C-alpha positions as CSV (number, residue, x, y, z in Angstrom):
1,M,32.5,116.3,-57.9
2,H,31.9,112.7,-57.2
3,T,29.0,111.0,-59.0
4,I,27.2,108.0,-57.8
5,P,26.8,105.4,-60.5
6,L,23.2,104.5,-61.3
7,L,21.9,101.0,-60.8
8,E,21.5,100.4,-64.5
9,D,25.2,101.3,-65.0
10,R,26.3,98.5,-62.8
11,Q,27.2,95.2,-64.3
12,V,26.3,92.1,-62.4
13,V,29.2,89.7,-62.3
14,A,28.5,86.1,-61.4
15,R,30.8,84.7,-58.9
16,P,31.9,81.1,-59.2
17,G,29.5,78.8,-57.4
18,D,26.5,81.0,-57.7
19,E,25.1,79.2,-60.7
20,G,22.0,77.1,-60.2
21,F,20.5,74.1,-62.0
22,T,18.0,74.7,-64.8
23,L,14.6,73.1,-64.8
24,I,15.6,70.8,-67.6
25,E,18.7,69.6,-65.7
26,L,16.5,68.8,-62.7
27,L,14.0,67.0,-64.8
28,V,16.7,64.9,-66.4
29,V,18.1,63.9,-63.0
30,L,14.6,62.9,-61.8
31,L,14.0,60.9,-65.0
32,I,17.3,59.0,-64.5
33,I,16.5,58.2,-60.9
34,G,13.0,57.0,-62.0
35,V,14.5,54.7,-64.6
36,L,17.0,53.3,-62.0
37,L,14.2,52.6,-59.6
38,A,12.1,50.9,-62.3
39,I,15.0,48.6,-62.9
40,A,16.0,48.0,-59.2
41,I,12.6,47.4,-57.6
42,P,11.6,44.3,-59.7
43,T,15.1,42.9,-59.3
44,F,14.9,43.3,-55.5
45,L,11.5,41.7,-55.4
46,S,12.5,38.7,-57.5
47,T,15.6,38.2,-55.3
48,T,13.4,38.3,-52.2
49,G,11.0,35.7,-53.7
50,S,13.9,33.5,-54.7
51,A,15.4,33.8,-51.2
52,N,12.1,32.7,-49.6
53,N,11.9,29.7,-52.0
54,T,15.5,28.7,-51.1
55,S,14.7,29.1,-47.4
56,A,11.7,26.8,-47.6
57,Q,13.7,24.2,-49.6
58,A,16.5,24.3,-47.0
59,D,14.0,23.9,-44.2
60,L,12.6,20.8,-45.9
61,K,16.0,19.3,-46.5
62,T,16.8,19.8,-42.8
63,A,13.5,18.3,-41.9
64,L,14.2,15.3,-44.1
65,T,17.5,14.8,-42.4
66,G,15.7,14.8,-39.0
67,A,13.1,12.4,-40.4
68,D,15.7,10.0,-41.7
69,T,17.4,10.1,-38.3
70,Y,14.1,9.3,-36.7
71,F,13.5,6.5,-39.2
72,M,16.9,4.9,-38.5
73,T,16.6,5.1,-34.7
74,A,12.9,4.0,-34.5
75,G,12.7,0.4,-33.4
76,S,10.6,-0.6,-36.4
77,Q,12.5,1.5,-39.0
78,S,9.3,3.3,-39.8
79,Y,7.9,6.8,-40.0
80,A,5.0,5.6,-37.8
81,Y,4.4,8.0,-34.9
82,L,6.8,10.5,-36.3
83,D,4.1,13.1,-36.3
84,S,2.6,12.3,-32.9
85,S,3.5,11.0,-29.5
86,A,1.2,8.0,-29.9
87,G,2.6,4.6,-29.0
88,G,5.2,6.1,-26.6
89,T,7.6,6.7,-29.5
90,S,9.5,10.0,-29.7
91,T,8.6,12.4,-32.4
92,I,10.5,14.3,-35.0
93,T,10.7,17.3,-32.6
94,S,13.0,15.3,-30.3
95,V,15.6,15.1,-33.1
96,G,16.3,18.8,-32.7
97,T,16.3,20.3,-36.2
98,G,15.3,23.8,-34.9
99,L,12.2,23.7,-37.0
100,T,8.5,23.7,-35.9
101,Y,6.4,20.8,-37.1
102,V,2.6,20.7,-37.5
103,S,0.9,17.4,-37.9
104,D,-2.1,16.4,-40.0
105,L,-3.4,14.1,-37.2
106,G,-6.8,15.1,-36.0
107,A,-6.9,18.4,-38.0
108,A,-5.4,19.9,-41.1
109,N,-2.4,22.0,-40.2
110,S,-0.6,24.0,-42.8
111,S,2.9,25.4,-43.0
112,S,1.9,28.9,-41.9
113,G,5.1,30.6,-41.1
114,P,8.9,30.6,-41.7
115,H,10.5,27.4,-40.5
116,V,7.2,25.6,-40.0
117,I,6.9,22.2,-41.6
118,S,3.6,20.4,-42.2
119,V,4.1,16.6,-41.8
120,S,2.0,13.7,-42.9
121,V,2.8,10.0,-42.5
122,S,0.9,7.4,-44.5
123,N,1.0,3.8,-45.8
124,G,1.8,2.2,-42.5
125,G,4.7,4.5,-41.8
126,N,6.4,3.8,-45.1
127,A,5.7,7.2,-46.7
128,L,6.3,10.7,-45.5
129,V,5.2,14.0,-47.0
130,M,6.5,17.3,-45.7
131,T,5.6,20.8,-47.0
132,A,6.9,24.3,-46.3
133,L,5.4,27.6,-47.6
134,A,7.6,30.2,-49.2
135,H,5.9,33.4,-48.1
136,G,7.2,35.7,-50.8
137,S,6.0,33.6,-53.7
138,L,3.3,31.6,-51.9
139,D,4.8,28.5,-53.4
140,C,4.2,25.3,-51.4
141,W,7.4,23.2,-51.5
142,G,7.4,19.6,-50.5
143,I,9.3,16.4,-50.1
144,L,7.8,12.9,-50.5
145,D,10.0,10.1,-49.0
146,I,9.0,6.5,-49.8
147,K,10.8,3.8,-47.9
148,S,9.0,0.7,-49.4
149,T,7.1,0.3,-52.7
150,L,3.5,1.5,-52.4
151,S,0.5,-0.4,-53.8
152,S,-1.2,2.9,-54.8
153,A,0.3,6.1,-56.0
154,L,1.0,8.9,-53.6
155,D,1.6,12.2,-55.4
156,H,2.0,10.2,-58.7
157,E,4.8,8.0,-57.2
158,T,4.9,4.4,-56.0
159,A,8.7,3.6,-56.1
160,I,11.1,3.8,-53.3
161,G,12.9,7.1,-53.2
162,T,12.8,10.8,-52.3
163,Y,10.8,13.1,-54.5
164,Y,10.8,16.9,-54.5
165,F,7.8,18.9,-55.6
166,V,6.2,22.4,-55.7
167,V,2.6,23.6,-55.8
168,P,3.0,27.1,-57.3
169,G,0.9,30.0,-56.1
170,S,-0.6,28.2,-53.1
171,S,-1.7,29.9,-49.9
172,A,-0.8,29.8,-46.3
173,S,-3.9,27.8,-45.5
174,A,-3.4,25.3,-48.4
175,C,0.2,24.2,-47.8
176,I,-0.8,21.1,-46.0
177,A,1.3,17.9,-46.3
178,Q,-1.7,15.6,-46.3
179,S,-3.5,17.3,-49.1
180,A,-0.7,18.8,-51.2
181,S,-1.1,17.5,-54.7
182,P,1.6,18.6,-57.2
183,S,1.0,18.2,-60.9
184,V,3.1,15.6,-62.7
185,G,5.4,18.2,-64.1
186,N,6.1,19.7,-60.7
187,I,7.7,16.6,-59.1
188,S,11.2,15.4,-59.5
189,S,13.4,12.7,-58.1
190,T,16.7,14.6,-58.3
191,A,16.1,18.2,-57.0
192,F,13.4,20.7,-56.4
193,P,11.7,21.7,-59.6
194,H,11.5,25.4,-60.6
195,G,8.5,27.2,-59.0
């Protein structure tokens, strides 16, 4: 006589590959992923902010090269009319830097987007201020270029030279060349200061 084994007599044998993860193992994996994200996200955000600052600074250096070209080719060797078409003189846009320029003449115009430079000419065409907004950090970066000694200080400077500055934590509507006023510690004659 043949007997049928009962269910409780059978032994369950696990085949290779049928094992699963325990709840603790899954929680440990999720914890590790969470820690990695906590490290990676701030690093990514600071890199993005740094890239925006570098982009604004590069735009300003390109704009300064265009402005210097304009200064040397203008008949009077002056920044006069650089930011407008008054007087029949070409503007900085004719130099072809690939940037967009907004002027402070008639209305306050800010650097409101990537590759947009706010321009202000003062002191009879002997001083030029340009600003660019870094959108990730909202720092307003600027260059002050003085071609002849000024009788009154412009952004704390009177001597001939090129000065680099930053107004940290600005806003898109406040990054205006004409009204940018960096503090004394945020202006340098050698390179852009730290934001």
